[in-house]
C-alpha positions as CSV (number, residue, x, y, z in Angstrom):
1,M,28.3,-47.5,-16.9
2,K,25.0,-47.0,-14.7
3,S,23.1,-50.2,-13.9
4,V,19.6,-51.0,-15.3
5,T,18.1,-50.3,-11.7
6,E,19.8,-46.9,-11.6
7,R,18.6,-46.0,-15.0
8,R,15.0,-46.8,-14.2
9,F,14.8,-45.0,-11.0
10,D,12.8,-41.8,-11.3
11,P,12.6,-39.5,-8.3
12,K,9.6,-37.9,-9.4
13,W,7.5,-40.7,-8.1
14,I,8.8,-40.0,-4.7
15,Y,7.7,-36.3,-4.9
16,L,4.4,-37.4,-6.3
17,L,3.7,-39.7,-3.4
18,A,4.9,-37.3,-0.8
19,G,2.5,-34.6,-2.3
20,I,-0.4,-37.1,-2.1
21,A,0.6,-38.0,1.5
22,F,0.7,-34.3,2.5
23,Y,-2.7,-33.6,0.6
24,F,-4.5,-36.4,2.6
25,K,-2.8,-35.3,5.9
26,M,-4.3,-31.8,5.4
27,I,-7.8,-33.2,4.4
28,L,-8.1,-36.0,6.9
29,L,-6.0,-34.8,9.8
30,P,-6.6,-31.0,10.1
31,S,-4.8,-29.0,12.6
32,P,-6.7,-28.3,15.7
33,A,-7.9,-24.8,16.0
34,A,-6.0,-22.6,18.3
35,E,-8.1,-21.7,21.5
36,L,-7.3,-18.1,21.5
37,P,-9.6,-15.2,22.8
38,G,-9.7,-13.6,19.3
39,A,-12.8,-11.3,20.1
40,E,-11.4,-10.2,23.4
41,I,-7.9,-9.3,21.8
42,V,-9.7,-7.2,19.1
43,A,-12.1,-5.6,21.5
44,A,-9.1,-4.6,23.8
45,I,-7.0,-3.2,20.9
46,A,-9.9,-1.2,19.7
47,A,-10.5,0.1,23.3
48,D,-6.8,0.9,23.8
49,S,-6.6,2.8,20.4
50,G,-9.9,4.4,20.6
51,V,-10.9,3.6,17.1
52,P,-13.2,0.7,15.8
53,N,-10.7,-0.4,13.2
54,A,-8.4,-2.5,15.2
55,V,-6.0,-2.7,12.2
56,S,-5.4,0.9,12.4
57,G,-4.9,0.6,16.0
58,I,-2.1,-1.9,15.5
59,I,-0.4,-0.2,12.8
60,F,-0.3,3.3,14.3
61,R,0.1,2.3,18.0
62,N,1.2,-1.4,18.7
63,R,3.6,-1.6,15.8
64,L,4.4,2.1,15.2
65,Y,8.0,1.4,14.8
66,D,7.3,-0.9,11.9
67,T,5.1,1.6,10.1
68,I,7.8,4.3,10.4
69,F,10.3,2.2,8.6
70,E,7.6,1.1,6.1
71,V,7.1,4.7,5.2
72,V,10.9,5.4,5.0
73,V,11.3,2.2,2.7
74,F,8.8,3.4,0.3
75,T,10.5,6.7,0.3
76,L,13.8,5.1,-0.5
77,A,12.3,2.9,-3.3
78,I,11.1,6.1,-5.1
79,V,14.6,7.7,-4.6
80,G,16.1,4.5,-5.9
81,A,13.9,4.4,-9.0
82,K,15.0,8.1,-9.8
83,F,18.7,7.3,-9.3
84,L,18.7,4.0,-11.4
85,L,17.0,5.5,-14.3
86,A,18.7,8.9,-14.3
87,N,21.4,7.9,-16.7
88,E,18.9,6.5,-19.3
89,Q,17.6,8.3,-22.4
90,P,14.0,9.4,-22.1
91,L,11.7,7.7,-24.5
92,A,9.9,9.8,-27.4
93,T,6.9,7.5,-27.6
94,V,4.4,6.8,-24.7
95,R,2.0,4.0,-25.0
96,Q,-1.4,5.2,-24.0
97,F,-5.1,4.2,-24.7
98,S,-6.3,5.8,-28.0
99,D,-9.9,4.5,-28.4
100,Q,-12.6,6.6,-26.8
101,P,-14.4,3.7,-25.0
102,S,-11.2,2.7,-23.1
103,I,-10.5,6.4,-22.2
104,V,-14.1,7.0,-20.9
105,L,-13.7,3.6,-18.8
106,A,-10.3,4.6,-17.4
107,R,-11.3,8.1,-16.4
108,L,-14.4,6.7,-14.8
109,G,-12.4,4.2,-12.9
110,A,-9.9,7.1,-11.9
111,T,-12.8,9.1,-10.5
112,I,-14.0,6.1,-8.4
113,A,-10.6,5.2,-7.2
114,A,-10.0,9.0,-6.2
115,L,-13.2,9.0,-4.2
116,V,-12.3,5.7,-2.5
117,C,-8.8,7.2,-1.6
118,I,-10.5,10.3,-0.1
119,E,-13.0,8.2,2.0
120,L,-10.4,5.7,3.3
121,A,-8.0,8.5,4.2
122,I,-10.7,10.5,6.2
123,R,-12.6,7.5,7.7
124,G,-10.1,4.6,7.4
125,H,-9.7,4.5,11.2
126,L,-13.4,3.9,11.5
127,S,-14.1,1.3,8.8
128,P,-12.1,-1.3,6.9
129,G,-9.3,0.5,5.0
130,G,-6.6,2.9,6.1
131,G,-3.7,5.2,4.9
132,F,-1.9,2.6,2.9
133,A,-5.2,1.4,1.1
134,A,-6.2,5.0,0.5
135,G,-2.6,5.7,-1.0
136,V,-3.0,2.7,-3.3
137,A,-6.3,3.9,-4.4
138,G,-4.9,7.4,-5.1
139,G,-2.1,5.9,-7.1
140,T,-4.4,3.8,-9.1
141,A,-6.5,6.9,-10.0
142,I,-3.3,8.7,-11.1
143,G,-2.2,5.7,-13.1
144,L,-5.4,5.5,-14.9
145,V,-5.3,9.3,-15.7
146,A,-1.7,8.9,-16.9
147,I,-2.6,6.3,-19.6
148,T,-5.3,8.5,-21.0
149,S,-3.5,12.0,-20.8
150,P,-0.6,13.7,-22.4
151,A,2.6,13.1,-20.3
152,T,3.5,16.7,-20.4
153,L,0.2,17.5,-18.8
154,M,0.8,15.1,-16.0
155,Q,4.2,16.5,-15.5
156,S,3.0,20.0,-15.4
157,I,0.4,19.3,-12.8
158,Y,2.9,17.6,-10.6
159,L,5.2,20.6,-10.7
160,R,2.4,23.3,-10.5
161,W,1.0,21.6,-7.3
162,R,4.6,21.0,-5.9
163,A,3.6,17.4,-5.2
164,S,7.2,16.4,-4.6
165,M,7.4,18.9,-1.7
166,F,4.2,17.8,-0.2
167,E,5.3,14.2,-0.5
168,K,8.6,15.0,1.6
169,L,6.6,17.2,4.0
170,S,4.2,14.2,4.7
171,V,7.1,11.9,5.5
172,L,8.7,14.5,7.9
173,I,5.5,15.3,9.7
174,F,4.5,11.5,9.9
175,I,7.9,10.8,11.6
176,V,7.7,13.9,14.0
177,I,4.1,12.9,15.2
178,A,5.1,9.2,15.3
179,A,8.0,10.1,17.6
180,I,5.7,12.2,19.9
181,T,3.4,9.3,20.1
182,L,6.2,6.9,20.9
183,V,7.4,9.0,24.0
184,G,3.8,8.8,25.3
185,Q,2.2,12.1,24.3
186,E,-1.0,11.8,22.7
187,L,-4.1,13.9,21.8
188,P,-7.4,13.0,23.6
189,Q,-9.0,10.1,22.2
190,G,-12.4,11.5,21.9
191,E,-15.7,9.7,21.6
192,F,-15.3,6.2,20.3
193,G,-16.6,5.9,16.7
194,A,-16.6,9.7,15.9
195,L,-14.6,10.9,13.1
196,L,-12.3,12.9,15.3
197,S,-11.2,10.0,17.7
198,G,-8.2,8.0,18.3
199,G,-5.8,10.9,19.1
200,F,-3.2,11.1,16.4
201,I,-4.4,8.0,14.3
202,P,-6.7,9.9,11.9
203,L,-3.8,12.4,11.2
204,L,-1.3,9.6,10.7
205,N,-3.7,7.8,8.5
206,A,-4.1,10.9,6.4
207,L,-0.3,11.4,6.1
208,V,0.3,7.9,5.0
209,A,-2.4,8.2,2.4
210,L,-0.8,11.4,1.0
211,K,2.6,9.9,1.0
212,V,1.8,6.7,-0.8
213,A,-0.5,8.5,-3.5
214,L,2.1,11.4,-4.3
215,G,5.0,8.7,-4.1
216,S,3.0,6.6,-6.7
217,W,2.6,9.7,-8.9
218,A,6.3,10.2,-8.9
219,V,7.1,6.7,-9.8
220,I,4.4,6.8,-12.6
221,L,6.1,9.9,-14.0
222,I,9.5,8.3,-13.9
223,F,8.3,5.2,-15.8
224,I,6.4,7.5,-18.4
225,R,9.7,9.2,-19.1
226,Y,12.0,6.4,-19.3
227,R,9.8,3.3,-20.0
228,G,7.0,4.7,-22.1
229,L,4.5,4.3,-19.2
230,L,4.2,1.3,-16.9
């Protein structure tokens, strides 16, 4: 049998005291700020990439290898979703908004999201945003339309405009341009802050936006078919 001391010992008090001690450590003994020339680094990246948005410069120049594989992984995720759900039976019922106020608000939100997508895809290298953010905005717009429109309409538009083909083409063109950039071949950077500046960066930005938006559309159609929407 356990002794009285062992039965009364509760390790939760140790965790609580450790948490309190760590809390006071963060409050009373803050870590010293690192003395890094942050502004100088950002300015150097912007000057090297030729675009004011240093994040776009990092994504499409300094860590272009990572960006290539991020696009490839997103593509594989879409293929995986199609593969995993291919053997399931499609659902006959799709859950959607039915009340008119919700439909109006959803379509208004879709319009705003679509405009944001276009803005970020075109000017993402000049202002906060970029291709991935533009693609997310485009996917959000498509999702909002999907929950207010017939599933057959979404599928017919997807097939009519050959969205699947354009999605695959955007990936291939992105990889080709990225490979050209990695071997040291670039377009002229142009005037700093102009719309056509930064070499290949605006084009890579738009290709990523197209890929993410169309890929999101494909996933939404898959979940509509096999899960009754999202």
